[in-house]
VEXGUDO-501976 format. One record per residue (C-alpha): residue in three letters; x, y, z. Coordinates in Angstrom, 2 decimals. Layout:
VEXGUDO-501976
site resn: ALA, u: X, v: Y, w: Z
...
***
This chain:
VEXGUDO-501976
site resn: MET, u: -28.43, v: -37.16, w: -47.00
site resn: ALA, u: -26.58, v: -39.17, w: -44.76
site resn: ASN, u: -27.22, v: -39.06, w: -41.40
site resn: GLY, u: -23.72, v: -37.92, w: -40.22
site resn: LEU, u: -24.26, v: -35.05, w: -42.93
site resn: THR, u: -27.69, v: -34.58, w: -41.08
site resn: ASN, u: -26.06, v: -33.38, w: -37.50
site resn: ILE, u: -23.70, v: -31.54, w: -38.63
site resn: LEU, u: -26.09, v: -29.17, w: -40.69
site resn: GLU, u: -28.43, v: -29.12, w: -37.44
site resn: ASP, u: -24.88, v: -28.68, w: -35.24
site resn: TRP, u: -24.09, v: -25.73, w: -37.69
site resn: LYS, u: -27.44, v: -23.94, w: -37.62
site resn: SER, u: -27.39, v: -24.35, w: -33.76
site resn: LEU, u: -23.76, v: -23.14, w: -34.23
site resn: GLU, u: -24.95, v: -20.19, w: -36.80
site resn: GLU, u: -27.62, v: -18.78, w: -34.19
site resn: GLU, u: -25.32, v: -19.05, w: -30.89
site resn: TYR, u: -22.53, v: -16.86, w: -33.19
site resn: HIS, u: -25.90, v: -14.33, w: -34.07
site resn: GLN, u: -26.99, v: -14.46, w: -30.78
site resn: LEU, u: -22.80, v: -13.02, w: -29.25
site resn: GLN, u: -22.71, v: -10.63, w: -31.52
site resn: GLU, u: -25.72, v: -8.82, w: -30.43
site resn: THR, u: -24.53, v: -9.25, w: -26.89
site resn: HIS, u: -21.03, v: -7.77, w: -27.86
site resn: ARG, u: -23.18, v: -5.27, w: -29.56
site resn: VAL, u: -24.54, v: -4.21, w: -26.30
site resn: TYR, u: -21.34, v: -4.76, w: -24.28
site resn: LEU, u: -19.55, v: -1.81, w: -26.48
site resn: GLN, u: -22.35, v: 0.13, w: -26.93
site resn: LYS, u: -23.12, v: -0.38, w: -22.36
site resn: LEU, u: -19.38, v: 0.37, w: -22.52
site resn: ASP, u: -19.62, v: 4.06, w: -24.55
site resn: GLU, u: -22.53, v: 4.84, w: -21.52
site resn: ILE, u: -20.36, v: 4.15, w: -19.16
site resn: SER, u: -17.42, v: 6.28, w: -20.68
site resn: LYS, u: -19.84, v: 8.93, w: -20.95
site resn: LEU, u: -21.07, v: 8.36, w: -17.24
site resn: GLN, u: -17.39, v: 8.71, w: -15.91
site resn: LYS, u: -16.70, v: 11.54, w: -17.40
site resn: ASN, u: -20.08, v: 13.53, w: -16.17
site resn: CYS, u: -19.02, v: 11.99, w: -12.84
site resn: SER, u: -15.59, v: 13.31, w: -12.62
site resn: SER, u: -16.73, v: 16.66, w: -14.19
site resn: SER, u: -19.59, v: 16.91, w: -11.44
site resn: ILE, u: -17.39, v: 16.69, w: -8.88
site resn: ALA, u: -14.38, v: 19.00, w: -9.94
site resn: ASN, u: -17.35, v: 21.50, w: -10.36
site resn: GLN, u: -18.85, v: 20.44, w: -6.78
site resn: ARG, u: -15.45, v: 20.99, w: -5.18
site resn: LYS, u: -14.30, v: 24.40, w: -6.54
site resn: THR, u: -17.88, v: 25.58, w: -5.81
site resn: LEU, u: -17.29, v: 23.58, w: -2.60
site resn: LYS, u: -14.50, v: 26.15, w: -2.20
site resn: ASP, u: -16.20, v: 29.23, w: -2.99
site resn: VAL, u: -19.08, v: 28.72, w: -0.84
site resn: SER, u: -16.79, v: 28.01, w: 2.02
site resn: ARG, u: -14.84, v: 31.16, w: 1.97
site resn: LEU, u: -18.54, v: 32.71, w: 2.48
site resn: VAL, u: -19.19, v: 30.74, w: 5.40
site resn: GLU, u: -16.39, v: 32.13, w: 6.71
site resn: LYS, u: -16.92, v: 35.41, w: 6.08
site resn: CYS, u: -20.65, v: 35.75, w: 6.90
site resn: SER, u: -21.77, v: 37.25, w: 9.93
site resn: THR, u: -24.80, v: 35.81, w: 11.29
site resn: GLY, u: -27.41, v: 37.85, w: 12.64
site resn: PRO, u: -29.00, v: 37.50, w: 16.31
site resn: SER, u: -31.73, v: 34.86, w: 14.93
site resn: ALA, u: -30.92, v: 31.61, w: 16.39
site resn: ASP, u: -32.20, v: 29.76, w: 12.97
site resn: ASP, u: -29.53, v: 31.63, w: 11.23
site resn: VAL, u: -27.08, v: 30.34, w: 13.25
site resn: LYS, u: -28.16, v: 26.86, w: 13.46
site resn: ALA, u: -28.44, v: 26.56, w: 9.51
site resn: LEU, u: -24.60, v: 28.02, w: 9.45
site resn: GLU, u: -23.99, v: 25.29, w: 11.50
site resn: GLU, u: -25.47, v: 22.99, w: 9.17
site resn: ILE, u: -24.03, v: 23.92, w: 5.98
site resn: LYS, u: -20.05, v: 24.07, w: 7.89
site resn: GLU, u: -20.67, v: 20.26, w: 9.36
site resn: LYS, u: -22.02, v: 19.37, w: 5.25
site resn: ILE, u: -19.35, v: 20.77, w: 4.15
site resn: LYS, u: -17.34, v: 19.22, w: 6.37
site resn: THR, u: -18.54, v: 15.34, w: 5.32
site resn: ARG, u: -18.40, v: 16.59, w: 1.55
site resn: PRO, u: -14.34, v: 15.79, w: 0.65
site resn: ASN, u: -14.92, v: 12.37, w: 2.23
site resn: ALA, u: -18.04, v: 11.95, w: 0.02
site resn: PHE, u: -15.81, v: 12.66, w: -2.87
site resn: ALA, u: -13.15, v: 10.72, w: -2.22
site resn: GLU, u: -15.53, v: 7.38, w: -2.04
site resn: MET, u: -16.68, v: 8.18, w: -5.75
site resn: GLU, u: -13.81, v: 9.36, w: -7.10
site resn: ALA, u: -12.16, v: 5.51, w: -6.50
site resn: PHE, u: -14.93, v: 3.78, w: -8.52
site resn: LEU, u: -13.55, v: 6.47, w: -11.43
site resn: PRO, u: -11.18, v: 6.40, w: -13.74
site resn: LYS, u: -8.24, v: 8.93, w: -12.67
site resn: LYS, u: -4.73, v: 9.83, w: -13.87
site resn: ASN, u: -1.52, v: 7.79, w: -12.52
site resn: GLY, u: 0.72, v: 9.29, w: -10.43
site resn: LEU, u: 4.01, v: 9.99, w: -11.39
site resn: TYR, u: 5.57, v: 6.62, w: -10.62
site resn: LEU, u: 2.89, v: 4.58, w: -11.90
site resn: SER, u: 3.73, v: 6.49, w: -14.93
site resn: LEU, u: 6.97, v: 5.95, w: -15.30
site resn: VAL, u: 6.30, v: 2.37, w: -14.66
site resn: LEU, u: 2.98, v: 1.63, w: -16.22
site resn: GLY, u: 2.32, v: 4.50, w: -18.93
site resn: ASN, u: -0.88, v: 5.98, w: -18.67
site resn: VAL, u: -2.97, v: 2.44, w: -18.51
site resn: ASN, u: -5.60, v: 3.24, w: -16.67
site resn: VAL, u: -5.73, v: 0.81, w: -13.17
site resn: THR, u: -8.88, v: 2.03, w: -11.84
site resn: LEU, u: -11.19, v: -1.21, w: -10.36
site resn: LEU, u: -14.52, v: -0.10, w: -11.46
site resn: SER, u: -16.24, v: -2.52, w: -8.98
site resn: LYS, u: -16.41, v: -3.07, w: -5.20
site resn: GLN, u: -15.51, v: -6.97, w: -6.04
site resn: ALA, u: -12.95, v: -6.26, w: -7.89
site resn: LYS, u: -11.00, v: -3.92, w: -5.28
site resn: PHE, u: -11.60, v: -6.90, w: -2.96
site resn: ALA, u: -10.21, v: -9.51, w: -4.70
site resn: TYR, u: -6.59, v: -7.27, w: -5.54
site resn: LYS, u: -6.28, v: -5.96, w: -2.31
site resn: ASP, u: -6.64, v: -9.93, w: -0.80
site resn: GLU, u: -4.42, v: -11.00, w: -3.32
site resn: TYR, u: -2.26, v: -8.17, w: -2.10
site resn: GLU, u: -2.05, v: -9.45, w: 1.72
site resn: LYS, u: -1.62, v: -13.00, w: 0.41
site resn: PHE, u: 1.17, v: -11.73, w: -1.89
site resn: LYS, u: 3.30, v: -9.88, w: 1.37
site resn: LEU, u: 2.44, v: -12.96, w: 3.06
site resn: TYR, u: 3.59, v: -15.51, w: 1.20
site resn: LEU, u: 6.81, v: -13.74, w: 0.10
site resn: THR, u: 7.77, v: -12.57, w: 3.82
site resn: VAL, u: 7.83, v: -16.97, w: 4.49
site resn: LEU, u: 9.88, v: -16.95, w: 1.47
site resn: LEU, u: 12.34, v: -14.65, w: 2.50
site resn: LEU, u: 11.99, v: -15.94, w: 5.90
site resn: LEU, u: 13.21, v: -19.22, w: 5.10
site resn: PHE, u: 15.73, v: -18.03, w: 2.46
site resn: SER, u: 17.62, v: -16.06, w: 4.55
site resn: PHE, u: 17.14, v: -19.03, w: 6.92
site resn: MET, u: 19.30, v: -20.88, w: 4.72
site resn: CYS, u: 21.49, v: -18.47, w: 3.90
site resn: TYR, u: 22.67, v: -17.56, w: 7.51
site resn: PHE, u: 22.72, v: -21.11, w: 8.77
site resn: PHE, u: 23.89, v: -23.70, w: 6.42
site resn: VAL, u: 24.59, v: -21.89, w: 3.41
site resn: ASP, u: 27.76, v: -19.47, w: 3.04
site resn: TYR, u: 27.76, v: -18.79, w: -1.27
site resn: ARG, u: 28.06, v: -15.18, w: -2.59
site resn: PHE, u: 25.05, v: -16.54, w: -5.53
site resn: LEU, u: 22.77, v: -16.75, w: -2.90
site resn: ASP, u: 23.43, v: -14.25, w: -1.46
site resn: ALA, u: 23.14, v: -12.04, w: -4.19
site resn: LEU, u: 19.99, v: -14.19, w: -5.03
site resn: LEU, u: 18.62, v: -12.77, w: -1.98
site resn: ASN, u: 19.03, v: -9.38, w: -2.41
site resn: PHE, u: 17.71, v: -9.87, w: -5.43
site resn: LEU, u: 14.43, v: -11.43, w: -4.55
site resn: LEU, u: 14.22, v: -8.62, w: -1.94
site resn: VAL, u: 14.60, v: -5.40, w: -4.51
site resn: TRP, u: 11.85, v: -7.31, w: -6.90
site resn: TYR, u: 9.95, v: -7.82, w: -3.80
site resn: TYR, u: 10.18, v: -4.31, w: -3.01
site resn: CYS, u: 9.74, v: -2.47, w: -6.67
site resn: THR, u: 6.70, v: -4.91, w: -6.72
site resn: LEU, u: 4.66, v: -3.62, w: -3.44
site resn: THR, u: 5.33, v: -0.67, w: -4.60
site resn: ILE, u: 3.84, v: -0.53, w: -7.98
site resn: ARG, u: 1.30, v: -2.41, w: -5.96
site resn: GLU, u: 0.73, v: 0.06, w: -3.33
site resn: SER, u: 0.23, v: 2.75, w: -5.93
site resn: ILE, u: -2.61, v: 0.77, w: -7.67
site resn: LEU, u: -4.54, v: 0.25, w: -4.62
site resn: ILE, u: -3.82, v: 4.04, w: -3.26
site resn: THR, u: -5.26, v: 4.88, w: -6.78
site resn: ASN, u: -8.27, v: 2.31, w: -5.69
site resn: GLY, u: -9.22, v: 4.07, w: -2.51
site resn: SER, u: -6.56, v: 2.70, w: -0.64
site resn: ARG, u: -5.74, v: 5.14, w: 2.72
site resn: ILE, u: -1.86, v: 4.30, w: 3.64
site resn: LYS, u: 0.29, v: 7.02, w: 3.11
site resn: GLY, u: 3.19, v: 8.40, w: 4.39
site resn: TRP, u: 6.08, v: 6.82, w: 5.52
site resn: TRP, u: 5.29, v: 3.75, w: 5.25
site resn: VAL, u: 4.80, v: 4.06, w: 1.54
site resn: PHE, u: 8.04, v: 5.83, w: 1.46
site resn: HIS, u: 9.75, v: 2.93, w: 3.54
site resn: HIS, u: 9.60, v: 0.69, w: 0.50
site resn: TYR, u: 11.06, v: 2.83, w: -1.92
site resn: ILE, u: 14.27, v: 3.08, w: 0.47
site resn: SER, u: 14.14, v: -0.77, w: 1.48
site resn: ALA, u: 14.24, v: -1.80, w: -2.85
site resn: VAL, u: 17.88, v: 0.96, w: -2.96
site resn: LEU, u: 19.16, v: -0.97, w: 0.37
site resn: SER, u: 18.64, v: -4.23, w: -1.30
site resn: GLY, u: 20.05, v: -3.00, w: -4.76
site resn: VAL, u: 23.11, v: -1.60, w: -2.99
site resn: MET, u: 23.43, v: -4.97, w: -1.81
site resn: LEU, u: 23.18, v: -6.99, w: -4.30
site resn: THR, u: 26.10, v: -4.69, w: -5.96
site resn: TRP, u: 28.14, v: -5.16, w: -3.14
site resn: PRO, u: 31.31, v: -6.68, w: -4.23
site resn: ASP, u: 32.17, v: -10.58, w: -2.26
site resn: GLY, u: 35.60, v: -8.77, w: -0.15
site resn: ASN, u: 36.76, v: -9.22, w: 3.05
site resn: LEU, u: 34.26, v: -5.74, w: 4.55
site resn: TYR, u: 31.07, v: -7.95, w: 3.33
site resn: LYS, u: 31.93, v: -10.67, w: 4.79
site resn: ILE, u: 32.71, v: -9.28, w: 7.59
site resn: PHE, u: 28.90, v: -8.01, w: 7.68
site resn: ARG, u: 26.98, v: -10.35, w: 5.84
site resn: ASN, u: 25.47, v: -12.35, w: 8.88
site resn: GLN, u: 24.40, v: -9.39, w: 10.69
site resn: PHE, u: 22.66, v: -8.40, w: 7.77
site resn: LEU, u: 21.10, v: -12.07, w: 7.04
site resn: ALA, u: 20.01, v: -12.22, w: 11.16
site resn: TYR, u: 18.63, v: -8.92, w: 10.66
site resn: SER, u: 16.84, v: -9.99, w: 7.19
site resn: LEU, u: 15.48, v: -13.04, w: 9.53
site resn: TYR, u: 14.31, v: -10.85, w: 12.59
site resn: GLN, u: 12.48, v: -8.83, w: 9.82
site resn: SER, u: 11.18, v: -11.09, w: 8.09
site resn: PHE, u: 9.58, v: -13.18, w: 11.24
site resn: VAL, u: 7.82, v: -9.78, w: 12.86
site resn: GLN, u: 6.78, v: -9.20, w: 9.41
site resn: CYS, u: 4.62, v: -12.93, w: 9.73
site resn: LEU, u: 3.67, v: -12.07, w: 12.81
site resn: GLN, u: 2.15, v: -8.55, w: 12.06
site resn: CYS, u: 0.52, v: -10.19, w: 8.66
site resn: TYR, u: -1.07, v: -12.59, w: 10.51
site resn: TYR, u: -2.52, v: -10.50, w: 13.81
site resn: GLN, u: -3.02, v: -7.53, w: 12.17
site resn: SER, u: -5.29, v: -8.84, w: 9.52
site resn: GLY, u: -7.53, v: -10.16, w: 12.76
site resn: CYS, u: -7.65, v: -6.82, w: 13.73
site resn: LEU, u: -8.36, v: -5.79, w: 10.20
site resn: TYR, u: -11.40, v: -7.68, w: 10.25
site resn: ARG, u: -12.98, v: -7.44, w: 13.62
site resn: LEU, u: -12.46, v: -3.49, w: 12.65
site resn: ARG, u: -14.22, v: -3.60, w: 8.98
site resn: ALA, u: -16.59, v: -5.86, w: 10.58
site resn: LEU, u: -17.70, v: -3.41, w: 13.06
site resn: GLY, u: -17.68, v: -0.51, w: 10.22
site resn: GLU, u: -14.86, v: 1.69, w: 12.08
site resn: ARG, u: -12.27, v: 0.65, w: 9.59
site resn: HIS, u: -12.20, v: 1.39, w: 5.45
site resn: ASN, u: -12.62, v: -1.71, w: 3.87
site resn: MET, u: -9.62, v: -1.36, w: 1.16
site resn: ASP, u: -7.20, v: -0.30, w: 4.66
site resn: LEU, u: -4.10, v: -2.70, w: 3.96
site resn: THR, u: -1.55, v: -4.19, w: 7.04
site resn: VAL, u: 2.14, v: -2.08, w: 7.11
site resn: GLU, u: 5.37, v: -2.46, w: 8.32
site resn: GLY, u: 5.07, v: -0.74, w: 11.44
site resn: PHE, u: 2.46, v: 0.64, w: 13.74
site resn: GLN, u: -0.60, v: 2.16, w: 13.34
site resn: SER, u: -3.09, v: 3.62, w: 16.04
site resn: TRP, u: -6.08, v: 1.14, w: 14.75
site resn: MET, u: -3.78, v: -1.75, w: 15.67
site resn: TRP, u: -3.63, v: -0.01, w: 19.20
site resn: LYS, u: -6.12, v: -2.74, w: 21.03
site resn: GLY, u: -4.75, v: -6.70, w: 20.76
site resn: LEU, u: -1.54, v: -5.45, w: 18.90
site resn: THR, u: 0.44, v: -3.47, w: 21.98
site resn: PHE, u: 2.56, v: -6.91, w: 22.41
site resn: LEU, u: 4.09, v: -5.92, w: 18.70
site resn: LEU, u: 5.69, v: -2.96, w: 20.02
site resn: PRO, u: 9.30, v: -4.71, w: 21.46
site resn: PHE, u: 9.47, v: -6.06, w: 18.36
site resn: LEU, u: 9.19, v: -3.05, w: 16.32
site resn: PHE, u: 11.40, v: -0.60, w: 18.25
site resn: PHE, u: 14.50, v: -3.70, w: 18.80
site resn: GLY, u: 14.16, v: -4.17, w: 14.98
site resn: HIS, u: 13.90, v: -0.18, w: 14.55
site resn: PHE, u: 17.02, v: 0.16, w: 16.76
site resn: TRP, u: 18.75, v: -2.89, w: 15.13
site resn: GLN, u: 18.58, v: -0.57, w: 12.23
site resn: LEU, u: 20.50, v: 2.10, w: 13.96
site resn: PHE, u: 23.20, v: -0.68, w: 14.67
site resn: ASN, u: 23.57, v: -1.86, w: 11.34
site resn: SER, u: 24.08, v: 2.03, w: 10.08
site resn: LEU, u: 26.16, v: 2.85, w: 12.93
site resn: SER, u: 28.14, v: -0.49, w: 11.81
site resn: LEU, u: 28.29, v: 0.35, w: 8.42
site resn: PHE, u: 29.93, v: 3.91, w: 9.20
site resn: LYS, u: 32.44, v: 2.40, w: 11.44
site resn: MET, u: 32.92, v: 0.19, w: 8.29
site resn: ALA, u: 33.75, v: 3.28, w: 5.80
site resn: GLN, u: 36.84, v: 4.56, w: 8.03
site resn: LEU, u: 38.59, v: 1.65, w: 7.89
site resn: PRO, u: 41.66, v: 2.23, w: 5.73
site resn: ASP, u: 41.20, v: -0.91, w: 3.11
site resn: CYS, u: 37.22, v: 0.24, w: 2.78
site resn: LYS, u: 37.45, v: 1.36, w: -0.50
site resn: GLU, u: 33.24, v: -0.01, w: -2.06
site resn: TRP, u: 30.92, v: 2.80, w: -2.54
site resn: GLN, u: 28.47, v: 0.16, w: -1.08
site resn: VAL, u: 29.33, v: 0.69, w: 2.73
site resn: PRO, u: 28.45, v: 4.36, w: 3.31
site resn: MET, u: 25.46, v: 3.76, w: 1.09
site resn: CYS, u: 24.00, v: 1.06, w: 3.11
site resn: GLY, u: 24.73, v: 3.06, w: 6.21
site resn: LEU, u: 22.63, v: 5.59, w: 4.99
site resn: CYS, u: 20.08, v: 3.60, w: 4.03
site resn: PHE, u: 19.82, v: 1.85, w: 7.39
site resn: LEU, u: 19.71, v: 5.17, w: 8.99
site resn: ILE, u: 16.72, v: 6.48, w: 7.38
site resn: LEU, u: 14.87, v: 3.84, w: 7.61
site resn: PHE, u: 15.68, v: 4.14, w: 11.50
site resn: MET, u: 14.35, v: 7.44, w: 11.96
site resn: GLY, u: 11.71, v: 7.33, w: 9.67
site resn: ASN, u: 10.18, v: 3.98, w: 11.31
site resn: PHE, u: 11.33, v: 4.94, w: 15.07
site resn: PHE, u: 10.07, v: 8.99, w: 14.66
site resn: THR, u: 7.03, v: 7.69, w: 13.15
site resn: THR, u: 6.23, v: 4.59, w: 15.54
site resn: VAL, u: 6.31, v: 7.15, w: 18.11
site resn: ALA, u: 4.36, v: 9.75, w: 16.74
site resn: VAL, u: 1.49, v: 7.03, w: 16.53
site resn: VAL, u: 2.55, v: 5.60, w: 19.99
site resn: ARG, u: 2.29, v: 8.92, w: 21.08
site resn: GLN, u: -1.02, v: 10.64, w: 19.65
site resn: LYS, u: -2.92, v: 7.28, w: 20.24
site resn: MET, u: -1.72, v: 7.97, w: 24.29
site resn: LYS, u: -3.10, v: 11.50, w: 23.89
site resn: SER, u: -6.41, v: 10.50, w: 22.37
site resn: ARG, u: -7.28, v: 7.98, w: 24.72
site resn: SER, u: -6.07, v: 10.30, w: 27.63
site resn: GLN, u: -8.76, v: 13.01, w: 26.59
site resn: LYS, u: -11.36, v: 10.36, w: 25.96
site resn: THR, u: -10.80, v: 9.35, w: 30.16
site resn: LYS, u: -10.98, v: 12.69, w: 30.87
site resn: SER, u: -14.36, v: 13.38, w: 29.25
site resn: LEU, u: -15.92, v: 10.41, w: 31.07
***
């Protein structure tokens, strides 16, 4: 037998053995997947039953009148404390179980399961989200700088606004996936991106005319400032979150946001003047647009619509930031009194 054919037969024999081993490994893999699916359904069902029973027990505890025994009082208090901790424990469990998508994700992605089933995968997706925000913010900063100082073409303005629409729409999808996987970003800072996407879309459709040219530099200067502040926030909030996670004071899936939250208080209060200045700039943009909408030659619907979006952004950002600052100052004063 030729030497070359012998080598081929030996290689093929080795390849066949590896292939049979691969088939067995894949069979075990599919079996484990089926087992995991059954375990997921059992866990989800058990959590639902636990929640239902916990509500019934909570009602009984509230109605229960303890006797004179100190042991009865102590036992009841222990049950109450454990009842308070159960919802958080259920939420931690559900973070690693498949769940039904919310309305927004269902409209965008359908019924695709977006739950990441390991801590490593969750952290990797969260870190990629933070990098995406930082890289796009730097890109928007440079793009706004170029359009404001060097280039005055409507086509490039449209590209900037299209990039803003894509950026905010992508953020809303990524944040929805992160919330599904246990991230605790909520409230106004989620809705903020929906309004920003609408605003950028309206700016994209605004036809090139006299009123657009009047507002163009004001909008570009605002975009430049916002991108600069967001870069500052990404840098300092990331450092703050890293320290708090290391100390065990923050959840590992918490994110940086375009605003001010209570955990940012230490070392990040210097951001407050920048944030408030940006909020009032949004109010200034809104008032300028509403004033332009009253001009006789104003025919574009984009003018009052952009004014309304800027007004909503100002009100949401300003009152949310003030509420967080008041809450933090109140909690600090209470701690001082207790000491």
